[in-house]
FIKESE-883662 format. One record per residue (C-alpha): residue in three letters; chain; z, y negated, x negated. Coordinates in nm, 2 decimals. Example, Ala and Ser with C-alpha at 12.3 -4.5 7.8 and 13.67 -1.06 7.14 Angstrom:
2
res; chain; pz; py; px
ALA; A; 0.78; 0.45; -1.23
SER; A; 0.71; 0.11; -1.37
//
This chain:
618
res; chain; pz; py; px
UNK; A; 1.21; -1.46; -0.68
UNK; A; 1.09; -1.10; -0.71
UNK; A; 1.26; -0.82; -0.52
UNK; A; 1.47; -0.56; -0.70
UNK; A; 1.31; -0.22; -0.76
UNK; A; 1.57; 0.03; -0.64
UNK; A; 1.37; 0.29; -0.44
UNK; A; 1.29; 0.64; -0.56
UNK; A; 1.07; 0.92; -0.42
UNK; A; 1.36; 1.05; -0.21
UNK; A; 1.42; 0.70; -0.08
UNK; A; 1.06; 0.65; 0.02
UNK; A; 1.04; 1.00; 0.18
UNK; A; 1.35; 0.93; 0.38
UNK; A; 1.25; 0.58; 0.49
UNK; A; 0.92; 0.72; 0.62
UNK; A; 1.06; 1.03; 0.78
UNK; A; 1.35; 0.85; 0.94
UNK; A; 1.11; 0.59; 1.08
UNK; A; 0.88; 0.86; 1.23
UNK; A; 1.13; 1.10; 1.38
UNK; A; 1.26; 0.92; 1.68
UNK; A; 1.10; 0.86; 2.02
UNK; A; 0.80; 1.05; 1.92
UNK; A; 1.01; 1.37; 1.91
UNK; A; 1.31; 1.31; 2.13
UNK; A; 1.14; 1.12; 2.42
UNK; A; 0.76; 1.16; 2.42
UNK; A; 0.71; 1.54; 2.44
UNK; A; 0.81; 1.55; 2.81
UNK; A; 0.58; 1.26; 2.90
UNK; A; 0.30; 1.40; 2.69
UNK; A; 0.34; 1.76; 2.83
UNK; A; 0.29; 1.62; 3.18
UNK; A; -0.05; 1.48; 3.06
UNK; A; -0.18; 1.77; 2.85
UNK; A; 0.03; 2.08; 2.93
UNK; A; 0.14; 2.32; 2.66
UNK; A; -0.17; 2.22; 2.45
UNK; A; 0.02; 1.90; 2.38
UNK; A; 0.10; 2.06; 2.04
UNK; A; -0.27; 2.00; 1.95
UNK; A; -0.23; 1.64; 2.06
UNK; A; 0.04; 1.60; 1.79
UNK; A; -0.17; 1.78; 1.53
UNK; A; -0.48; 1.57; 1.61
UNK; A; -0.28; 1.24; 1.60
UNK; A; -0.14; 1.36; 1.26
UNK; A; -0.49; 1.42; 1.13
UNK; A; -0.61; 1.07; 1.23
UNK; A; -0.29; 0.92; 1.08
UNK; A; -0.37; 1.11; 0.76
UNK; A; -0.70; 0.93; 0.72
UNK; A; -0.54; 0.59; 0.75
UNK; A; -0.24; 0.70; 0.54
UNK; A; -0.46; 0.81; 0.25
UNK; A; -0.64; 0.47; 0.26
UNK; A; -0.31; 0.28; 0.28
UNK; A; -0.17; 0.49; -0.01
UNK; A; -0.47; 0.40; -0.23
UNK; A; -0.46; 0.03; -0.15
UNK; A; -0.08; 0.00; -0.19
UNK; A; -0.09; 0.16; -0.53
UNK; A; -0.33; -0.12; -0.63
UNK; A; -0.12; -0.39; -0.46
UNK; A; 0.25; -0.27; -0.44
UNK; A; 0.38; -0.59; -0.28
UNK; A; 0.61; -0.67; 0.01
UNK; A; 0.43; -0.71; 0.34
UNK; A; 0.25; -0.38; 0.34
UNK; A; -0.06; -0.39; 0.56
UNK; A; -0.04; -0.77; 0.60
UNK; A; -0.07; -0.82; 0.22
UNK; A; -0.38; -0.61; 0.17
UNK; A; -0.55; -0.73; 0.49
UNK; A; -0.49; -1.09; 0.37
UNK; A; -0.64; -1.02; 0.03
UNK; A; -0.93; -0.82; 0.18
UNK; A; -1.03; -1.00; 0.50
UNK; A; -0.88; -1.35; 0.45
UNK; A; -0.58; -1.56; 0.57
UNK; A; -0.68; -1.57; 0.94
UNK; A; -0.70; -1.19; 0.97
UNK; A; -0.39; -1.16; 0.75
UNK; A; -0.18; -1.40; 0.97
UNK; A; -0.28; -1.21; 1.28
UNK; A; -0.21; -0.87; 1.12
UNK; A; 0.12; -0.98; 0.97
UNK; A; 0.26; -1.12; 1.29
UNK; A; 0.13; -0.82; 1.50
UNK; A; 0.28; -0.57; 1.26
UNK; A; 0.61; -0.76; 1.25
UNK; A; 0.62; -0.76; 1.63
UNK; A; 0.52; -0.40; 1.65
UNK; A; 0.79; -0.28; 1.41
UNK; A; 1.05; -0.51; 1.57
UNK; A; 0.99; -0.39; 1.92
UNK; A; 0.97; -0.03; 1.81
UNK; A; 1.30; -0.06; 1.63
UNK; A; 1.46; -0.23; 1.94
UNK; A; 1.33; 0.05; 2.15
UNK; A; 1.49; 0.29; 1.91
UNK; A; 1.82; 0.12; 1.95
UNK; A; 1.79; 0.14; 2.33
UNK; A; 1.69; 0.51; 2.31
UNK; A; 1.99; 0.57; 2.09
UNK; A; 2.21; 0.40; 2.34
UNK; A; 2.07; 0.62; 2.62
UNK; A; 2.16; 0.94; 2.43
UNK; A; 2.50; 0.81; 2.34
UNK; A; 2.58; 0.71; 2.70
UNK; A; 2.71; 1.06; 2.80
UNK; A; 2.94; 1.07; 2.49
UNK; A; 3.12; 0.74; 2.53
UNK; A; 3.24; 0.50; 2.81
UNK; A; 3.14; 0.20; 2.60
UNK; A; 2.85; -0.01; 2.73
UNK; A; 2.53; 0.12; 2.55
UNK; A; 2.39; -0.23; 2.49
UNK; A; 2.71; -0.33; 2.31
UNK; A; 2.67; -0.02; 2.09
UNK; A; 2.30; -0.10; 2.02
UNK; A; 2.38; -0.46; 1.94
UNK; A; 2.67; -0.37; 1.71
UNK; A; 2.45; -0.12; 1.52
UNK; A; 2.18; -0.38; 1.48
UNK; A; 2.43; -0.63; 1.34
UNK; A; 2.55; -0.36; 1.10
UNK; A; 2.20; -0.30; 0.98
UNK; A; 2.13; -0.67; 0.94
UNK; A; 2.44; -0.70; 0.71
UNK; A; 2.35; -0.38; 0.53
UNK; A; 1.99; -0.49; 0.46
UNK; A; 2.11; -0.83; 0.34
UNK; A; 2.34; -0.67; 0.09
UNK; A; 2.06; -0.46; -0.06
UNK; A; 1.77; -0.23; 0.01
UNK; A; 1.93; 0.03; -0.22
UNK; A; 2.24; 0.05; 0.00
UNK; A; 2.03; 0.06; 0.31
UNK; A; 1.81; 0.34; 0.17
UNK; A; 2.12; 0.55; 0.07
UNK; A; 2.25; 0.53; 0.42
UNK; A; 1.90; 0.63; 0.54
UNK; A; 1.91; 0.94; 0.32
UNK; A; 2.23; 1.06; 0.48
UNK; A; 2.09; 1.00; 0.83
UNK; A; 1.77; 1.19; 0.75
UNK; A; 1.94; 1.50; 0.59
UNK; A; 2.18; 1.52; 0.89
UNK; A; 1.88; 1.50; 1.12
UNK; A; 1.69; 1.77; 0.93
UNK; A; 2.00; 2.00; 0.95
UNK; A; 2.02; 1.96; 1.33
UNK; A; 1.65; 2.01; 1.38
UNK; A; 1.65; 2.32; 1.17
UNK; A; 1.93; 2.46; 1.38
UNK; A; 1.73; 2.38; 1.69
UNK; A; 1.42; 2.57; 1.57
UNK; A; 1.61; 2.87; 1.44
UNK; A; 1.80; 2.91; 1.76
UNK; A; 1.52; 2.83; 2.00
UNK; A; 1.22; 3.04; 1.86
UNK; A; 1.38; 3.37; 1.98
UNK; A; 1.41; 3.23; 2.33
UNK; A; 1.05; 3.13; 2.37
UNK; A; 0.88; 3.27; 2.68
UNK; A; 0.51; 3.32; 2.64
UNK; A; 0.43; 3.28; 3.02
UNK; A; 0.52; 2.91; 2.99
UNK; A; 0.20; 2.87; 2.78
UNK; A; -0.03; 2.99; 3.06
UNK; A; -0.25; 2.80; 3.14
UNK; A; -0.25; 2.64; 2.79
UNK; A; -0.46; 2.33; 2.88
UNK; A; -0.44; 2.30; 3.26
UNK; A; -0.59; 1.95; 3.27
UNK; A; -0.88; 2.01; 3.02
UNK; A; -0.92; 1.94; 2.65
UNK; A; -1.03; 1.58; 2.72
UNK; A; -0.67; 1.51; 2.84
UNK; A; -0.54; 1.67; 2.52
UNK; A; -0.75; 1.43; 2.32
UNK; A; -0.64; 1.13; 2.53
UNK; A; -0.27; 1.23; 2.49
UNK; A; -0.31; 1.21; 2.11
UNK; A; -0.33; 0.83; 2.16
UNK; A; 0.00; 0.84; 2.34
UNK; A; 0.18; 1.03; 2.07
UNK; A; 0.00; 0.85; 1.78
UNK; A; 0.30; 0.61; 1.77
UNK; A; 0.50; 0.91; 1.64
UNK; A; 0.34; 0.86; 1.30
UNK; A; 0.41; 0.48; 1.29
UNK; A; 0.67; 0.52; 1.02
UNK; A; 0.40; 0.59; 0.76
UNK; A; 0.34; 0.22; 0.73
UNK; A; 0.70; 0.14; 0.64
UNK; A; 0.66; 0.26; 0.28
UNK; A; 0.39; 0.00; 0.24
UNK; A; 0.62; -0.27; 0.36
UNK; A; 0.88; -0.20; 0.09
UNK; A; 0.63; -0.11; -0.19
UNK; A; 0.75; -0.40; -0.41
UNK; A; 1.09; -0.24; -0.43
UNK; A; 0.97; 0.10; -0.53
UNK; A; 1.00; 0.24; -0.88
UNK; A; 0.67; 0.37; -1.02
UNK; A; 0.48; 0.29; -0.70
UNK; A; 0.16; 0.44; -0.83
UNK; A; 0.30; 0.80; -0.80
UNK; A; 0.60; 0.75; -0.57
UNK; A; 0.43; 0.60; -0.27
UNK; A; 0.13; 0.84; -0.22
UNK; A; 0.35; 1.14; -0.29
UNK; A; 0.63; 1.02; -0.05
UNK; A; 0.37; 0.94; 0.22
UNK; A; 0.19; 1.28; 0.19
UNK; A; 0.52; 1.48; 0.19
UNK; A; 0.66; 1.29; 0.49
UNK; A; 0.34; 1.33; 0.69
UNK; A; 0.30; 1.70; 0.62
UNK; A; 0.67; 1.79; 0.69
UNK; A; 0.70; 1.57; 0.99
UNK; A; 0.38; 1.69; 1.15
UNK; A; 0.50; 2.05; 1.10
UNK; A; 0.84; 1.97; 1.25
UNK; A; 0.68; 1.80; 1.55
UNK; A; 0.45; 2.09; 1.61
UNK; A; 0.72; 2.36; 1.58
UNK; A; 0.98; 2.17; 1.79
UNK; A; 0.73; 2.08; 2.06
UNK; A; 0.60; 2.43; 2.07
UNK; A; 0.96; 2.56; 2.09
UNK; A; 1.05; 2.32; 2.37
UNK; A; 0.74; 2.41; 2.57
UNK; A; 0.83; 2.78; 2.53
UNK; A; 1.19; 2.75; 2.66
UNK; A; 1.14; 2.50; 2.94
UNK; A; 0.90; 2.54; 3.23
UNK; A; 0.65; 2.27; 3.32
UNK; A; 0.87; 2.17; 3.62
UNK; A; 1.16; 2.09; 3.39
UNK; A; 0.98; 1.95; 3.09
UNK; A; 0.72; 1.73; 3.26
UNK; A; 0.83; 1.37; 3.25
UNK; A; 1.17; 1.45; 3.10
UNK; A; 1.30; 1.17; 2.89
UNK; A; 1.54; 1.40; 2.70
UNK; A; 1.31; 1.71; 2.64
UNK; A; 1.48; 1.83; 2.31
UNK; A; 1.83; 1.80; 2.46
UNK; A; 1.71; 1.98; 2.78
UNK; A; 1.56; 2.25; 2.57
UNK; A; 1.88; 2.30; 2.36
UNK; A; 2.08; 2.33; 2.68
UNK; A; 1.88; 2.64; 2.78
UNK; A; 1.96; 2.85; 2.47
UNK; A; 2.27; 2.68; 2.33
UNK; A; 2.44; 2.56; 2.64
UNK; A; 2.65; 2.24; 2.66
UNK; A; 2.72; 2.24; 2.28
UNK; A; 2.34; 2.24; 2.22
UNK; A; 2.29; 1.94; 2.45
UNK; A; 2.56; 1.75; 2.26
UNK; A; 2.42; 1.84; 1.92
UNK; A; 2.07; 1.73; 2.01
UNK; A; 2.20; 1.41; 2.16
UNK; A; 2.37; 1.35; 1.83
UNK; A; 2.04; 1.44; 1.65
UNK; A; 1.85; 1.19; 1.87
UNK; A; 2.10; 0.92; 1.81
UNK; A; 2.07; 0.98; 1.43
UNK; A; 1.69; 0.97; 1.46
UNK; A; 1.69; 0.64; 1.66
UNK; A; 1.95; 0.48; 1.42
UNK; A; 1.74; 0.58; 1.12
UNK; A; 1.43; 0.43; 1.28
UNK; A; 1.61; 0.11; 1.36
UNK; A; 1.74; 0.09; 1.00
UNK; A; 1.39; 0.15; 0.85
UNK; A; 1.24; -0.08; 1.10
UNK; A; 1.45; -0.39; 1.02
UNK; A; 1.40; -0.31; 0.65
UNK; A; 1.02; -0.30; 0.68
UNK; A; 0.96; -0.57; 0.95
UNK; A; 1.15; -0.84; 0.76
UNK; A; 0.91; -0.80; 0.46
UNK; A; 0.62; -0.92; 0.67
UNK; A; 0.79; -1.25; 0.73
UNK; A; 0.87; -1.27; 0.36
UNK; A; 0.52; -1.21; 0.26
UNK; A; 0.37; -1.45; 0.52
UNK; A; 0.60; -1.72; 0.39
UNK; A; 0.52; -1.65; 0.03
UNK; A; 0.15; -1.71; 0.11
UNK; A; 0.22; -2.04; 0.29
UNK; A; 0.13; -1.90; 0.64
UNK; A; 0.49; -1.94; 0.77
UNK; A; 0.76; -2.19; 0.67
UNK; A; 0.92; -2.14; 0.32
UNK; A; 1.26; -2.06; 0.48
UNK; A; 1.14; -1.71; 0.57
UNK; A; 1.05; -1.64; 0.20
UNK; A; 1.40; -1.71; 0.06
UNK; A; 1.57; -1.43; -0.12
UNK; A; 1.95; -1.41; -0.18
UNK; A; 2.02; -1.50; -0.54
UNK; A; 2.30; -1.24; -0.56
UNK; A; 2.15; -0.94; -0.38
UNK; A; 1.78; -1.02; -0.42
UNK; A; 1.71; -0.95; -0.06
UNK; A; 1.51; -1.16; 0.20
UNK; A; 1.81; -1.25; 0.40
UNK; A; 1.64; -1.51; 0.62
UNK; A; 1.37; -1.27; 0.73
UNK; A; 1.62; -0.99; 0.78
UNK; A; 1.84; -1.21; 1.00
UNK; A; 1.55; -1.34; 1.22
UNK; A; 1.42; -0.98; 1.26
UNK; A; 1.76; -0.85; 1.36
UNK; A; 1.82; -1.13; 1.61
UNK; A; 1.48; -1.06; 1.77
UNK; A; 1.57; -0.69; 1.80
UNK; A; 1.90; -0.78; 1.97
UNK; A; 1.71; -1.01; 2.21
UNK; A; 1.46; -0.74; 2.29
UNK; A; 1.74; -0.51; 2.41
UNK; A; 1.76; -0.72; 2.73
UNK; A; 1.39; -0.71; 2.83
UNK; A; 1.16; -0.45; 2.97
UNK; A; 1.00; -0.27; 2.68
UNK; A; 0.77; 0.00; 2.83
UNK; A; 0.45; -0.21; 2.81
UNK; A; 0.55; -0.37; 2.49
UNK; A; 0.60; -0.03; 2.32
UNK; A; 0.26; 0.08; 2.44
UNK; A; 0.13; -0.25; 2.28
UNK; A; 0.31; -0.15; 1.96
UNK; A; 0.12; 0.17; 1.97
UNK; A; -0.21; -0.02; 2.01
UNK; A; -0.12; -0.24; 1.71
UNK; A; -0.04; 0.07; 1.51
UNK; A; -0.38; 0.22; 1.59
UNK; A; -0.55; -0.11; 1.50
UNK; A; -0.36; -0.11; 1.17
UNK; A; -0.50; 0.23; 1.08
UNK; A; -0.85; 0.11; 1.16
UNK; A; -0.81; -0.19; 0.94
UNK; A; -0.66; 0.02; 0.66
UNK; A; -0.98; 0.23; 0.65
UNK; A; -1.21; -0.08; 0.68
UNK; A; -1.01; -0.26; 0.40
UNK; A; -1.05; 0.03; 0.17
UNK; A; -1.43; 0.03; 0.22
UNK; A; -1.45; -0.35; 0.16
UNK; A; -1.23; -0.33; -0.15
UNK; A; -1.43; -0.05; -0.31
UNK; A; -1.77; -0.20; -0.23
UNK; A; -1.67; -0.55; -0.34
UNK; A; -1.65; -0.40; -0.70
UNK; A; -1.34; -0.61; -0.79
UNK; A; -1.27; -0.54; -1.16
UNK; A; -0.90; -0.56; -1.12
UNK; A; -0.87; -0.35; -0.81
UNK; A; -0.72; -0.05; -1.00
UNK; A; -0.53; 0.19; -0.77
UNK; A; -0.33; 0.47; -0.93
UNK; A; -0.42; 0.69; -0.64
UNK; A; -0.77; 0.74; -0.49
UNK; A; -0.83; 0.85; -0.13
UNK; A; -1.05; 1.16; -0.12
UNK; A; -1.38; 1.21; 0.06
UNK; A; -1.47; 0.85; 0.05
UNK; A; -1.63; 0.70; 0.27
UNK; A; -1.66; 0.99; 0.52
UNK; A; -1.29; 1.03; 0.57
UNK; A; -1.25; 0.65; 0.63
UNK; A; -1.54; 0.64; 0.88
UNK; A; -1.41; 0.94; 1.07
UNK; A; -1.06; 0.78; 1.08
UNK; A; -1.20; 0.45; 1.22
UNK; A; -1.41; 0.63; 1.49
UNK; A; -1.12; 0.85; 1.59
UNK; A; -0.87; 0.56; 1.61
UNK; A; -1.12; 0.35; 1.81
UNK; A; -1.15; 0.63; 2.06
UNK; A; -0.77; 0.64; 2.09
UNK; A; -0.76; 0.26; 2.12
UNK; A; -0.95; 0.26; 2.44
UNK; A; -0.72; 0.53; 2.59
UNK; A; -0.42; 0.30; 2.56
UNK; A; -0.49; 0.12; 2.89
UNK; A; -0.58; -0.23; 3.00
UNK; A; -0.23; -0.38; 3.00
UNK; A; -0.17; -0.29; 2.63
UNK; A; -0.51; -0.42; 2.53
UNK; A; -0.46; -0.75; 2.71
UNK; A; -0.11; -0.81; 2.56
UNK; A; -0.26; -0.72; 2.22
UNK; A; -0.53; -0.99; 2.27
UNK; A; -0.26; -1.24; 2.37
UNK; A; -0.07; -1.16; 2.05
UNK; A; -0.39; -1.19; 1.84
UNK; A; -0.44; -1.54; 2.00
UNK; A; -0.09; -1.64; 1.91
UNK; A; -0.15; -1.53; 1.55
UNK; A; -0.48; -1.73; 1.53
UNK; A; -0.29; -2.03; 1.68
UNK; A; -0.02; -2.01; 1.40
UNK; A; -0.29; -1.98; 1.14
UNK; A; -0.50; -2.27; 1.27
UNK; A; -0.22; -2.52; 1.31
UNK; A; 0.00; -2.41; 1.02
UNK; A; -0.14; -2.16; 0.77
UNK; A; -0.49; -2.32; 0.75
UNK; A; -0.33; -2.65; 0.64
UNK; A; -0.10; -2.49; 0.39
UNK; A; -0.30; -2.22; 0.21
UNK; A; -0.65; -2.15; 0.09
UNK; A; -0.72; -1.81; -0.05
UNK; A; -1.00; -1.61; -0.20
UNK; A; -1.05; -1.26; -0.06
UNK; A; -1.24; -0.94; -0.12
UNK; A; -1.49; -0.98; 0.17
UNK; A; -1.63; -1.29; 0.00
UNK; A; -1.69; -1.08; -0.31
UNK; A; -1.87; -0.81; -0.10
UNK; A; -2.09; -1.07; 0.07
UNK; A; -2.16; -1.23; -0.27
UNK; A; -2.26; -0.89; -0.42
UNK; A; -2.49; -0.81; -0.13
UNK; A; -2.66; -1.16; -0.14
UNK; A; -2.66; -1.16; -0.52
UNK; A; -2.45; -1.48; -0.55
UNK; A; -2.16; -1.58; -0.77
UNK; A; -1.81; -1.62; -0.63
UNK; A; -1.66; -1.96; -0.74
UNK; A; -1.31; -1.91; -0.89
UNK; A; -1.11; -1.61; -1.01
UNK; A; -0.80; -1.64; -0.79
UNK; A; -0.81; -1.29; -0.65
UNK; A; -0.89; -1.12; -0.98
UNK; A; -0.61; -1.32; -1.14
UNK; A; -0.36; -1.22; -0.88
UNK; A; -0.46; -0.86; -0.90
UNK; A; -0.42; -0.88; -1.28
UNK; A; -0.07; -1.01; -1.24
UNK; A; 0.01; -0.73; -0.99
UNK; A; -0.11; -0.47; -1.24
UNK; A; 0.10; -0.61; -1.51
UNK; A; 0.41; -0.60; -1.29
UNK; A; 0.33; -0.25; -1.15
UNK; A; 0.26; -0.10; -1.50
UNK; A; 0.53; -0.30; -1.68
UNK; A; 0.27; -0.43; -1.92
UNK; A; 0.46; -0.65; -2.17
UNK; A; 0.27; -0.89; -2.39
UNK; A; 0.25; -0.82; -2.76
UNK; A; 0.06; -1.00; -3.04
UNK; A; -0.26; -0.82; -2.96
UNK; A; -0.25; -0.94; -2.60
UNK; A; -0.20; -1.30; -2.73
UNK; A; -0.50; -1.26; -2.96
UNK; A; -0.72; -1.13; -2.66
UNK; A; -0.61; -1.42; -2.44
UNK; A; -0.71; -1.66; -2.72
UNK; A; -1.02; -1.46; -2.81
UNK; A; -1.38; -1.60; -2.83
UNK; A; -1.59; -1.41; -2.57
UNK; A; -1.97; -1.40; -2.57
UNK; A; -2.20; -1.24; -2.31
UNK; A; -2.53; -1.22; -2.50
UNK; A; -2.85; -1.09; -2.34
UNK; A; -3.06; -0.84; -2.53
UNK; A; -3.20; -0.63; -2.66
UNK; A; -3.12; -0.73; -3.03
UNK; A; -3.19; -0.59; -3.37
UNK; A; -2.91; -0.61; -3.62
UNK; A; -3.05; -0.92; -3.79
UNK; A; -3.12; -1.11; -3.47
UNK; A; -2.78; -1.02; -3.32
UNK; A; -2.59; -1.13; -3.63
UNK; A; -2.79; -1.45; -3.65
UNK; A; -2.72; -1.53; -3.28
UNK; A; -2.35; -1.44; -3.33
UNK; A; -2.32; -1.66; -3.64
UNK; A; -2.47; -1.96; -3.46
UNK; A; -2.23; -1.92; -3.17
UNK; A; -1.93; -1.89; -3.40
UNK; A; -2.05; -2.20; -3.58
UNK; A; -2.06; -2.39; -3.26
UNK; A; -1.71; -2.27; -3.15
UNK; A; -1.52; -2.27; -3.48
UNK; A; -1.71; -2.48; -3.72
UNK; A; -1.75; -2.19; -3.97
UNK; A; -2.06; -2.19; -4.18
UNK; A; -2.32; -1.98; -4.00
UNK; A; -2.49; -1.86; -4.32
UNK; A; -2.16; -1.74; -4.46
UNK; A; -2.08; -1.56; -4.14
UNK; A; -2.43; -1.40; -4.13
UNK; A; -2.40; -1.27; -4.48
UNK; A; -2.05; -1.14; -4.43
UNK; A; -2.16; -0.95; -4.12
UNK; A; -2.45; -0.79; -4.31
UNK; A; -2.24; -0.70; -4.61
UNK; A; -1.97; -0.54; -4.39
UNK; A; -2.24; -0.33; -4.21
UNK; A; -2.40; -0.23; -4.54
UNK; A; -2.06; -0.11; -4.67
UNK; A; -2.03; 0.14; -4.38
UNK; A; -2.13; 0.17; -4.02
UNK; A; -1.90; -0.02; -3.78
UNK; A; -2.00; 0.20; -3.49
UNK; A; -1.69; 0.40; -3.40
UNK; A; -1.83; 0.57; -3.09
UNK; A; -2.13; 0.56; -2.86
UNK; A; -2.21; 0.21; -2.75
UNK; A; -1.91; 0.05; -2.93
UNK; A; -1.88; -0.11; -3.27
UNK; A; -1.58; -0.28; -3.44
UNK; A; -1.64; -0.50; -3.74
UNK; A; -1.41; -0.72; -3.95
UNK; A; -1.48; -1.00; -4.20
UNK; A; -1.25; -1.21; -4.43
UNK; A; -1.24; -1.59; -4.38
UNK; A; -1.17; -1.78; -4.70
UNK; A; -0.95; -2.08; -4.71
UNK; A; -0.72; -2.17; -4.41
UNK; A; -0.50; -1.91; -4.24
UNK; A; -0.70; -1.75; -3.96
UNK; A; -0.66; -1.45; -3.73
UNK; A; -0.89; -1.42; -3.44
UNK; A; -1.08; -1.16; -3.23
UNK; A; -1.44; -1.21; -3.10
UNK; A; -1.55; -1.00; -2.80
UNK; A; -1.92; -0.96; -2.74
UNK; A; -2.11; -0.78; -2.46
UNK; A; -2.48; -0.72; -2.49
UNK; A; -2.62; -0.56; -2.18
UNK; A; -2.96; -0.52; -2.33
UNK; A; -2.81; -0.33; -2.63
UNK; A; -2.79; -0.39; -3.00
UNK; A; -2.95; -0.17; -3.27
UNK; A; -2.73; -0.18; -3.58
UNK; A; -2.92; 0.10; -3.75
UNK; A; -3.17; 0.37; -3.66
UNK; A; -2.90; 0.61; -3.55
UNK; A; -2.69; 0.36; -3.36
UNK; A; -2.88; 0.20; -3.08
UNK; A; -2.77; 0.05; -2.74
UNK; A; -2.44; -0.10; -2.86
UNK; A; -2.30; -0.28; -2.56
UNK; A; -1.95; -0.37; -2.69
UNK; A; -1.90; -0.54; -3.03
UNK; A; -1.55; -0.64; -3.15
UNK; A; -1.52; -0.87; -3.45
UNK; A; -1.20; -0.95; -3.63
UNK; A; -1.19; -1.27; -3.83
UNK; A; -0.89; -1.28; -4.07
UNK; A; -0.79; -1.47; -4.38
UNK; A; -0.64; -1.29; -4.67
UNK; A; -0.28; -1.36; -4.55
UNK; A; -0.36; -1.19; -4.21
UNK; A; -0.56; -0.89; -4.33
UNK; A; -0.25; -0.66; -4.29
UNK; A; -0.28; -0.69; -3.91
UNK; A; -0.63; -0.56; -3.90
UNK; A; -0.53; -0.20; -3.89
UNK; A; -0.30; -0.25; -3.60
UNK; A; -0.56; -0.45; -3.41
UNK; A; -0.83; -0.18; -3.47
UNK; A; -0.58; 0.09; -3.36
UNK; A; -0.52; -0.10; -3.03
UNK; A; -0.90; -0.13; -2.97
UNK; A; -0.94; 0.24; -3.05
UNK; A; -0.68; 0.33; -2.78
UNK; A; -0.85; 0.11; -2.53
UNK; A; -1.20; 0.24; -2.58
UNK; A; -1.09; 0.60; -2.55
UNK; A; -1.07; 0.56; -2.17
UNK; A; -1.38; 0.73; -2.03
UNK; A; -1.42; 0.44; -1.78
UNK; A; -1.42; 0.17; -2.05
UNK; A; -1.79; 0.13; -2.10
UNK; A; -1.86; 0.14; -1.72
UNK; A; -1.60; -0.13; -1.66
UNK; A; -1.72; -0.34; -1.96
UNK; A; -2.08; -0.34; -1.83
UNK; A; -1.96; -0.41; -1.47
UNK; A; -1.75; -0.72; -1.56
UNK; A; -1.89; -1.02; -1.38
UNK; A; -1.82; -1.29; -1.65
UNK; A; -1.64; -1.36; -1.97
UNK; A; -1.30; -1.39; -1.80
UNK; A; -1.35; -1.04; -1.65
UNK; A; -1.45; -0.91; -2.00
UNK; A; -1.11; -1.04; -2.13
UNK; A; -0.93; -0.87; -1.84
UNK; A; -1.09; -0.53; -1.92
UNK; A; -0.91; -0.54; -2.26
UNK; A; -0.59; -0.69; -2.13
UNK; A; -0.54; -0.44; -1.85
UNK; A; -0.64; -0.13; -2.04
UNK; A; -0.38; 0.14; -2.11
UNK; A; -0.25; 0.15; -2.47
UNK; A; 0.08; 0.17; -2.65
UNK; A; 0.28; -0.15; -2.65
UNK; A; 0.59; -0.21; -2.85
UNK; A; 0.74; -0.54; -2.74
UNK; A; 0.99; -0.71; -2.51
UNK; A; 0.86; -0.77; -2.16
UNK; A; 1.01; -1.12; -2.16
UNK; A; 0.87; -1.27; -2.49
UNK; A; 0.58; -1.25; -2.73
UNK; A; 0.63; -1.01; -3.01
UNK; A; 0.49; -1.23; -3.29
//
């Protein structure tokens, strides 16, 4: 069962923002300041720039594949089921642990405000979010919007009140430990931008994902990066190094300087809202990984069940929530560093997957958004993230290797037995080695995703194309040799008399040129006798010369219609005319690998459709 599309641009923006603004702002600045000094503001900026490279790659891929599971889904389709299983379980673990840490952080900030045991509060909130996410993603996202706007109001108050109190002497020396430490600290604070991935996880539930997801991700990254920079700069300017270094409540400590006790309470509330919003977004996003892994046969089918009433993945939500509650009772410091390592690895893979997908030349890889500066931005992002990866420490890398081993174990003893899937890397290798890829599984899946994404209902023209006769004829050809070849092929396929077809084609061309634009011709002939309506699609890479002025015709469309069906000709020709107006049509037509791909070029092209999405309009 598909998931319900409820999420708008505001929802996407708030899910991402709420997921980012938590420990990265309310806990890490003190720890990071001890490592880099006041220049830590550049660590946040540099981490944001590296996150931007991965974010743009993720945005492009997700607009081509807006499905639940986010980075798992596209890693699976790009690098295969073994890499997909590892990435899916790692990402699920990373988000689950980060969300559990958010609940613990929230409990720590609430502790001064209430006598209740913080773990009971954290567990109760987690259970509330489990129920909320089982009821519906729309309800969960509306709650997220309230949290984020409340958080923005409090952060704006902090900045407005704190900037006048900044003392310049606290910025001297600016980089006391050297700029290499500033760079290394960027790896520590990179986790602050982890929420960018969460839009990808809920992409299947987003309205108009081709526009909404990239815009939501870009707005969230720009605004959050600015907030991080200004708030960390303000905090560094109101607290001396002795107070700020290693502080686990840096924003609250800063507020107490210029706002007193009331400021401390307000920032504790802001931190609690931030951690709650991160936990809510985390359980929402993490559960989609289990759902997607189950759909592909890499985990038991129980995790892929969706509630028939609310259309939510209740089994995956419940398991994720229970793991978060269990994580509240264990030591999370090394695990959170591991989560950061997984996040950096995810950004590296996002850039690598984009390169593989583009270079594989998959016909049905059709993103609505294209990452700029390809491939230089992606290469720079991978190199920068790799540098950060080795700054995370031995313990985090070892635990990540153990988790990778667990993912491979699950794939080998379960997923390998239950699923076999074609992926883009195979297409890339086949293109480099000049071999054919057996099967069209990936292209077919991408075609179905495009239909769902763009709401492409099926009308009569689509039915005719799906039933069309498709020929891929080598050339070059003169008009006579091409018509003779086409007539022979039609005789073999349909039983029509080849001589009659040949004469009808010549007569139609003599009555007026069928060339309607450069490289493309549309002809129609009447079939006597039985009722017939059919379309013939022909590609001739070598080119057809229909007359001295019209050479190198690569696409030839032929409509075969009996007298009773002649009235549909005009509508079919209109549909073809809309399709070939696309500037990329001829390029895609010539790049199609086989006759099935030629059919897909027509079926997935933009044109006006008037039909019900649930039935043929015959």
